[in-house]
C-alpha positions as CSV (number, residue, x, y, z in Angstrom):
1,M,-0.2,-0.2,0.0
2,I,1.5,2.9,1.9
3,T,4.5,3.4,4.7
4,Q,4.7,6.9,6.8
5,T,7.8,7.1,5.3
6,Q,7.3,6.4,1.8
7,C,4.8,9.3,1.5
8,R,6.9,11.8,3.2
9,M,9.8,10.8,0.9
10,A,7.5,11.0,-1.9
11,R,6.1,14.5,-0.5
12,V,10.0,15.9,-0.9
13,A,10.7,13.7,-3.5
14,L,8.5,16.8,-6.1
15,D,8.5,19.5,-2.9
16,L,5.2,19.7,-2.2
17,G,3.8,20.1,1.0
18,V,1.4,19.2,3.5
19,R,-1.3,21.2,2.1
20,D,0.1,20.7,-1.6
21,L,-0.6,16.9,-1.4
22,A,-3.8,16.8,0.2
23,R,-5.3,19.6,-3.1
24,I,-3.9,17.0,-4.6
25,A,-5.4,13.9,-3.4
26,D,-8.1,15.0,-2.8
27,V,-8.5,14.5,0.6
28,S,-8.4,17.5,4.2
29,P,-5.2,17.9,4.9
30,N,-5.5,15.7,8.4
31,T,-5.9,13.0,6.6
32,V,-2.1,12.9,5.5
33,A,-1.0,14.5,8.4
34,R,-2.4,11.5,10.3
35,L,-0.8,8.8,7.8
36,E,2.6,11.1,8.2
37,R,2.2,10.2,11.8
38,G,1.6,6.7,11.2
39,D,-2.1,6.5,12.4
40,T,-4.0,3.0,11.1
41,L,-6.2,4.7,8.2
42,H,-8.6,2.6,6.0
43,P,-7.3,0.9,3.4
44,R,-9.3,3.2,0.6
45,T,-7.2,6.0,2.0
46,L,-4.7,4.8,1.7
47,A,-4.9,3.4,-2.0
48,Y,-6.5,7.3,-3.1
49,I,-3.4,8.8,-2.0
50,R,-0.8,6.5,-3.2
51,G,-2.7,7.1,-6.3
52,A,-2.3,10.7,-6.5
53,L,1.2,10.2,-5.8
54,E,1.9,7.7,-8.8
55,A,-0.5,9.5,-10.8
56,E,2.4,12.3,-10.7
57,G,4.9,10.2,-10.8
58,V,6.1,8.5,-7.9
59,A,6.8,4.6,-8.2
60,F,6.7,2.9,-5.0
61,I,9.2,0.2,-3.7
62,N,8.5,-2.3,-1.8
63,N,10.5,-4.6,1.1
64,S,9.7,-7.4,-1.2
65,A,10.7,-5.6,-4.5
66,V,14.9,-5.7,-5.8
67,S,16.8,-2.8,-4.5
68,A,20.4,-1.9,-4.5
69,W,19.9,-0.5,-1.0
70,G,17.3,-2.5,0.4
71,G,14.0,-1.1,2.2
72,E,10.9,0.3,1.1
73,G,11.4,3.6,-0.5
74,V,10.5,6.1,-4.0
75,R,11.7,6.2,-7.4
76,L,10.5,10.1,-9.5
77,N,9.2,8.9,-13.0
78,G,8.8,5.6,-12.4
79,D,8.7,3.8,-15.7
80,G,6.4,0.6,-14.0
81,P,2.6,0.1,-14.3
82,K,0.2,2.8,-12.2
83,S,-2.2,1.0,-10.2
84,A,-6.0,1.2,-11.0
85,M,-6.3,4.2,-8.4
86,A,-3.5,7.0,-10.5
87,K,-5.1,5.8,-13.7
88,L,-8.3,7.2,-11.7
89,F,-6.4,10.1,-10.6
90,E,-5.3,10.3,-14.4
91,A,-9.0,10.1,-15.7
92,I,-10.5,13.1,-12.9
93,W,-7.3,15.7,-14.3
94,E,-8.1,15.3,-17.7
95,L,-11.7,15.8,-17.8
96,P,-12.9,17.9,-20.5
97,D,-14.5,21.7,-19.7
98,F,-17.5,21.4,-17.9
99,R,-19.2,24.6,-20.0
100,D,-17.7,24.5,-22.7
101,Q,-17.2,20.5,-23.9
102,P,-20.7,19.3,-21.8
103,E,-21.1,16.1,-24.6
104,A,-17.4,15.0,-24.3
105,A,-17.7,15.9,-20.3
106,Y,-20.5,13.5,-19.8
107,I,-19.0,10.5,-21.3
108,A,-15.8,11.1,-19.6
109,L,-17.6,10.9,-16.0
110,I,-19.2,8.2,-17.7
111,D,-16.1,6.7,-17.8
112,V,-14.5,7.8,-14.5
113,L,-17.7,6.1,-13.2
114,D,-16.7,2.5,-14.9
115,R,-13.1,3.1,-13.6
116,Y,-14.1,2.6,-10.0
117,L,-16.5,0.6,-10.4
118,N,-13.6,-1.8,-11.6
119,I,-11.6,-0.5,-8.2
120,I,-14.7,-1.8,-6.2
121,D,-15.2,-4.8,-8.3
122,D,-11.0,-5.1,-7.7
123,E,-11.2,-5.3,-4.2
124,G,-14.0,-8.3,-4.0
125,R,-16.7,-6.0,-2.4
126,Q,-19.4,-4.1,-2.9
127,P,-19.9,0.3,-2.8
128,D,-20.5,0.7,1.4
129,A,-23.8,3.2,1.8
130,W,-21.1,6.7,1.6
131,E,-20.1,5.3,-2.2
132,R,-24.4,4.2,-3.2
133,L,-25.6,7.4,-2.3
134,D,-23.1,10.4,-4.1
135,L,-22.4,7.4,-6.9
136,N,-26.8,7.1,-7.3
137,D,-26.4,11.5,-7.4
138,A,-24.2,11.8,-9.7
139,L,-26.0,9.1,-11.9
140,N,-29.8,11.6,-11.0
141,A,-27.2,14.8,-12.4
142,L,-25.9,12.8,-15.1
143,N,-28.6,11.6,-16.1
144,R,-30.5,15.4,-16.5
145,S,-27.1,16.2,-18.0
146,N,-25.6,18.2,-15.5
147,V,-21.9,17.5,-15.5
148,F,-21.0,19.8,-13.5
149,L,-23.3,18.5,-10.5
150,A,-22.8,14.5,-11.0
151,A,-19.0,15.0,-11.2
152,S,-19.3,16.9,-8.1
153,Y,-21.0,13.9,-6.4
154,L,-18.8,11.5,-8.5
155,R,-15.3,12.3,-6.7
156,H,-17.3,12.9,-3.7
157,G,-18.3,8.7,-3.7
158,I,-15.3,7.8,-4.7
159,T,-13.9,9.8,-1.1
160,P,-11.5,7.8,0.9
161,P,-13.4,6.8,4.5
162,D,-11.0,9.0,6.6
163,N,-11.8,12.3,4.5
164,Q,-15.7,12.0,5.4
165,S,-17.2,14.7,7.6
166,P,-18.7,13.2,10.4
167,D,-20.7,15.7,9.8
168,Y,-22.2,14.3,6.2
169,P,-25.6,13.7,6.2
170,M,-26.5,9.8,6.5
171,S,-29.1,8.8,8.2
172,N,-31.0,5.8,8.3
173,D,-33.2,6.0,5.8
174,A,-30.7,7.2,3.8
175,I,-28.7,4.6,4.4
176,E,-31.5,2.2,3.8
177,S,-32.8,3.5,0.6
178,T,-29.7,2.9,-0.6
179,A,-29.0,-0.6,0.2
180,G,-30.4,-2.6,-3.0
181,L,-28.1,-0.4,-5.5
182,D,-25.2,-2.8,-6.0
183,L,-22.6,-3.4,-8.5
184,A,-24.6,-4.7,-11.1
185,Y,-27.2,-1.9,-11.1
186,F,-24.2,1.0,-11.1
187,R,-22.9,-0.7,-14.4
188,R,-26.7,-0.9,-15.4
189,C,-27.0,2.7,-15.0
190,S,-23.6,3.3,-16.9
191,E,-24.3,1.6,-19.7
192,A,-27.9,3.1,-20.4
193,L,-26.9,6.5,-19.8
194,R,-24.2,5.7,-22.6
195,T,-25.8,4.3,-24.5
196,R,-28.9,7.5,-24.9
197,G,-25.6,9.9,-24.7
198,Y,-26.0,13.6,-23.7
199,M,-29.1,14.9,-23.4
200,G,-28.6,18.7,-23.9
201,T,-28.5,21.8,-21.4
202,A,-29.1,20.9,-17.7
203,S,-33.1,21.2,-16.2
């Protein structure tokens, strides 16, 4: 995954402060600080931050990797394979302009959603309550061709658990209302929206 040492080394290599990395990774500065203090974070959070650093050009060397000096570390401009999370970050960063290219943004957002669904599937799990709520709201916004709102919900849906605010509204009713929204549901909706296509100005 990523260790506290690797996170600090990657930041130094990229000349980033804690707030800089937080901005790039779309997490709170406190989440980065907790990682570098050695606090236990959710595995999804660790994969998320590592993916952001990989997308910036950092390659991670784990203890089991071949290295002249041994031990874990990082390397800049690594030419090794990037994680699915790193590719997700790149896709988010390369989203077309919502105002000038709404139709292209619509398709690109569906691509980002599909990438994220593949990550969830590869992790061998179903979306959790946070993801179900926001991903469904993103689908509803796409259905109205509101690409700006869809992007906002989608980004919040993939935000890692350690970055979720305890004040975020999540009533039992909201959890129950999304309980049946599994991977198969999201894939069906994604395919339907892709087939239908962009419908013009959001209402």
